[in-house]
Each structure stands twice: as structure tokens, then as C-alpha cells.
C-alpha positions, -999 to 999 in steps of 0.1 A, spaced: 340 868 921 343 833 905 376 815 899 371 819 861 366 856 864 398 859 885 418 840 860 405 860 830 411 893 848 448 886 856 470 883 824 498 864 841 475 839 858 456 835 825 488 828 806 499 803 832 466 784 832 466 784 794 501 769 795 489 742 819 461 733 794 480 735 761 517 737 752 528 768 733 525 765 695 502 734 698 465 731 689 456 702 712 452 700 750 477 683 772 472 646 780 460 653 816 432 675 801 422 649 776 422 620 801 411 635 834 392 667 827 373 665 794 354 633 801 338 648 832 336 685 821 319 683 787 284 669 780 279 636 763 244 623 756 235 587 763 247 562 737 267 588 719 299 573 703 332 589 697 355 568 675 387 556 692 408 572 664 389 605 663 411 635 673 393 654 700 412 687 705 387 698 731 395 724 757 377 732 790 376 770 783 350 766 755 319 744 754 317 710 738 285 689 738 273 658 719 237 648 720 221 614 725 227 587 699 252 608 679 284 595 665 318 609 656 335 585 633 372 575 634 397 600 619 374 630 624 391 660 640 373 684 663 387 716 679 369 740 701 399 761 709 385 793 694 348 785 697 321 762 711 312 730 693 276 719 700 263 687 684 226 677 686 211 643 689 211 616 663 240 633 644 265 615 622 299 631 619 316 611 591 350 597 587 378 623 583 355 652 590 371 684 604 351 707 627 367 739 641 344 760 663 323 780 667 300 754 651 265 742 661 249 711 645 212 706 649 195 672 653 196 645 627 224 662 608 241 637 584 276 644 573 294 621 548 332 618 545 361 644 543 339 674 552 353 706 566 334 731 588 356 759 600 344 789 619 381 801 620 400 824 597 433 842 601 438 879 592 460 886 562 457 924 558 491 932 574 516 923 548 545 927 572 533 896 591 526 861 579 489 852 581 497 824 606 506 850 633 479 875 625 447 880 645 422 850 645 388 858 633 358 836 641 323 835 628 295 811 639 286 782 616 251 769 622 236 738 606 200 733 613 180 701 619 178 673 593 206 686 570 225 663 547 260 673 537 277 654 509 313 641 509 343 665 504 322 696 510 335 728 528 314 750 549 330 784 555 329 807 586 297 826 592 274 803 572 239 791 583 224 761 565 186 759 569 165 730 580 163 699 558 187 714 532 210 691 511 245 701 502 258 682 472 292 664 473 322 686 467 304 719 473 320 750 489 294 768 509 302 805 513 268 819 519 237 810 538 215 782 523 178 784 528 158 756 544 143 729 522 167 735 494 194 716 475 227 735 469 257 723 448 289 737 433 318 760 441 305 784 453 274 765 462 242 776 446 206 766 452 193 744 423 161 730 439 136 740 465 108 720 481 73 733 471 49 726 499 19 733 477 28 707 451 47 683 474 77 682 450 113 693 449 114 718 420 143 733 401 149 770 405 
């Protein structure tokens, strides 16, 4: 039986280990985790860059990986506390982006500024409790290769954005977006698709 299995199977041990990693009521790991554990535990591709002022709330109990030649700009905030964050190669995570797992970004994804991708929601159904203390619900966000997401966009939990899609600035994406399409608006709707027969982007 592995150490991880032992920890997970004993509630008291699990609670204690969790306390060692993160203070109660906080969403970021303790300093010792950020300084001495994360740099060696998570995968960083060669020549990947994480801005000095990026907030990396990355925990060892979920996966975090950034591929080769990818960059996370200053003032971005990433949190894998409730789900893995996997970033492909040659990805640009823009200034002031927020990524809350579970999120997977393919290769050559380009993200402008002030974008939110959150695979996390809180329940609200029980009106005797504030949503803040209700059950956390997570759904995977997947952004395929070569996607371009415009500034100030929001990608909601459970969404998949297909290969080489473009999301216009200020869009709120609540449903899957097909590959080779352009989507804009709130909620985002497809306005163009690439026609491989004519070699053109055509309005729909």
C-alpha cells in the first residue's frame, strides 16, 4: 500500500497532511510547499517561463504541468486545488489570466489579457447555507491545439473548445465550441466556420 493511499484512507491523517500543505480557509499552499516542494514535484518543460509576479497556487495533491516554450505572464493566477492544470507547449497565458482547474490547454494556445477559465462552481441549492460553504462542483475545461482566446473572455466549467477555434474578446463561453470556428458574444455563438473545400472562413 502506497503512502498516498494510506493518507487518503485515514481521515485524521488526511486532515493533518492537508493542514501541513494549506492553512484552513486559504486557497494557496504554505510557503514551504511553494519554495521547496512544487519546483521539484511538478513538470516544467524546457525554456518555459513563469512570471515573477504570477500567483501560482499549486498544490502537490493535484497535477500541474507546463510544456516547453510556454509562458505564464505576470499577474496571472493559477490554482489546481480542485483539479489538474495541464498546459501544453508553446502556450501563452496572458497578463491577469485566471485558471482554476480542472483545465487542460493544448499546444500553441494563445490567451490575451484578463481571461478566466474556471472548472469550479459552488452549489447553491440548499438555501439554508451560503453558496460559499456548499459542495464544490468541478467539470473539466479542455482547450484544444491552436486556439486563440480574446481579452476579457470567460470560459465556464465543462466547456471544450475545438482545435483552431477563435473566441472573440469579451465572450462568455458556456457551451462547447467546434473546431475551426469563430465564436463571439454572451453567451458565445459561432459566427464563422472554416470551409476546407473553398479555403475560406464563412459566415454561418
